[in-house]
N, C-alpha and C positions, 0 to 999 in steps of 0.2 A: 327778479321776482318770478316765482313759479307760475306758469300759465294755468288758468283754470281749466278743469276737466269737467265735461258735462256728465257728472255722476254724483248722486246723492245717497248717502248711507245713513239709515236711521238705526241706532243701537238701542236695545231695550232688554229688560229682563225677560226670561222665558216665561210664558204663562203658566206652565205646570211644573217645570223642574226648578227647584229652589235657587241655585246659584248660576245656572246657565244663562247665556246671553245670545240674543238673536240680532241679526243684521239684515235689514230689508234694503235692497238696492233699486234705484231708479235712475233714469237718464240714458241718453243715447250711447254713452261710454261706460255704462255700468260694468262691463266686462273688465275694465281696468281695475276697478275696486274689487271685483270678484277674485281676480288673480292675486291681488295683494293680500286679501284675507285668507285665501287658500294657502298661500305661502307662509302665513302665520298660524297654520294648523286649524283654521276654521273649516267646518264640514258643510257641504251643500245639502240643504234639506229639501229645497224645492227651487223652482225657477226664481233666480235673484233673491233667494232667502238662504242665509247661512246661520249655523249655530256653533257656538263655542261652549264646549262642555269639558271640564277638567276634573281629575281625581283629587286635586288639592283645594278645590273650591275657590280658586284665585281668578275666576273668570272676570270679575269687574276690573281687577288690576290689569290683566292682559288685554281686555277690551279697550281700556283707556290708552294703553300702549299702542294698540293697533290704530286707534283714532288719531293719535299724534302723527303716526307715519302717513296715514291717508291724507290728513290735512297738509302735511309737508309736501305731498305730491300734487296738491291743488284740487283735492276732492272735498266736497262739502260733507260734513259729518254733523248729524243731530243726535244728541244723547238725551234719552227720555229722563224725566225728573227722578223716577224711582231708581233708575240705574245710576244716575249721578249721585244719589244719596248713598248707594252701595259703594261707589268708587271712593267717596269721601269718608267712608266708615273704616275705622281701624279695628282689626280683630287679631286674636292670637290663639294658638293651641294651648290648652292647659295640659300640664304633665308632658310637655314636649320632651322627647328623650335626649335632646341636645339643647338644654336651656341656655347655654352660653352663646348660642347663635343670635346674631342680630336679625331683624325682620328681613332685610335683603338677603342675608345668608340662608334663611329658611326658605325663601323663594327660590334661591339657586339650587338647593337640595331637591325641592319638590319639582322644579322644572326639569332637572335631570331624570327624576323618577317618571315624570310625564312622558318624556321622550322614550324611555324604555317601554312604558305602557303602550304608546302609539306604535312603536316598532313591532310589538307583539300583536296588536290589533290589526295592523296592516300586513301581517304575514312576513315581515322582514326579519324578525327574530323568532326562531323556533325553540320552544322549551322542550327539552328532552326528558327531564325528570325533576321531581321535587321531593322534599322530605315531608312525610305526612304530619309530623308534629312540630315543625318549626317553619320559618319563613325563608327557607333557602331553596334555590333551584339552579339548574344548569341548562344552558341553551347555546344556540349558535346563530350568528348572523348569516343570512343566506346569500348575500351579494358576494361577488368574486373577491377573494382575499379576506372575507369576513372572519372575525375572531370568534372563538367560543368563550362564553362568559359564565362566571359564578356569581349569582345574584343573591342578595340578602335583603330582607325587609319586604314590605308590601305597601301597596297604594302609594301615597306621597312620600314614603321613606325608602322605597326600593332603590338599591344602588348596585353598581358593578363592583364586587369585592375583589375579583381577580380575573385574569384573561388567560386563554390557552390558544395554542396554534392550531389545534384540531379538535373536532368533536370527540374522537376516540380518547385522546389524552384527557379531556375535560370529564368525560363520563367515567373513565377508570378512576380518576382522582376523586370524583364525587362519590362513587360507589364505595371506595375504601373508607371514607369518613362517615357516610350516611347509609351504609348497606342495610342496616336493620329496619329502617323506615323509608327506604327509597321507593318511590312510586313513579310509574311512567307518565309523561306528559305534564301539563301545568296543574297546579292545585285547583280543586273544584271551587267555583265561584261562591257557592253557598257557605263554605268555611270562612272565606274572607268577609262575606257579608255579615255573618254572625259575629265575627270578631269586631267589626266596625261598630256595630250597634250595642256592643257590650261595654263600651268605654264611657268616660265621663262626658259632661256637657262641654261644648265649645263656648268660649266667651267672646263677646264683642264689646269694644269700647267705642262709643259714639258721643262726641261732644261732652266728654267727661263722665259719661254714664256707662255702666256695664250691663249688657244684655245677655241672656242665656238663650241658646238655640237647642233644637233636638239633638240627641246624641249623634256623634259622627266621628269622634276622634279615635276611639277604639284603643285596645292595648297595643302598644308599639314596641318593637325591639329596640334595644340601645345600639345605635349605629354610629360609626364614625362618618361624619358628613364632610362637606366642603368648608366647614366653619373653623374658627380658631380652636386650638386645643383647650379643653377645660382644665381646671386644676386637678380633677380626677377623671382622666379620660377612660371611656369604656374599652376594655381589652378583649372581651369575649369574641367579637367578630374577628379581631386581628389574629387571635389564636387559631380560630377555625379556618380562616383563609390561609394562614401559614401552614396548617396541617394539610390542607388541600394542595397547596403549592409543593410541599415536601413530597407528597405522594406522586404528584405529577412529575417531579424531577426523577423519581425512582422508575416510573413506568415509561418516561420519555426517553 
């Protein structure tokens, strides 16, 4: 039996941000819970207060996952009723560009996109350039031996479409394909925010009922994800990534 740790974690929905989750820690060994939550990508907001905020609105799911791990370590976890309701609520994206994906596969795609988002936010992935009219970009990981990557998509659909051994090779290949609309640095946040709020409503199913929420899905590119192949698989990204790779082979 796992020995009890003198740490208590109270999980609740954030008071102002719709899907974010807060964790308030107490106890003489609260630092143990803090380290566990930080390892799960929670952010310290104040002394013994952490916040989980994600681009895919899956905070309740990942908060429940974190709670299970904390409990397994012997830490007491309390889940507020409104957060428990959100955890029990089943929801889906309408017009999802990969409709053949299962719910777990959708989470796998969005979790990979979240990691890319966090790498950019923490300065581990530097974006060199983007295309002004599409959702493609090129960047490099800054750690020793880090690859350069060709990214496609935005928000919870962003994925690594190809990798390169050097920033120079990646930039030359990207420029050959996207020279007309190539812009330095990452895409402006305002453009992505506008795209998000132009899309259809998200739908939630709760106890057999469907609820509508404010717009948040946005127009999404058709991306090949980590899901099973559809009967008609999208080929646009494959062609573009192949063109980038062919150019890279020529300049490499």
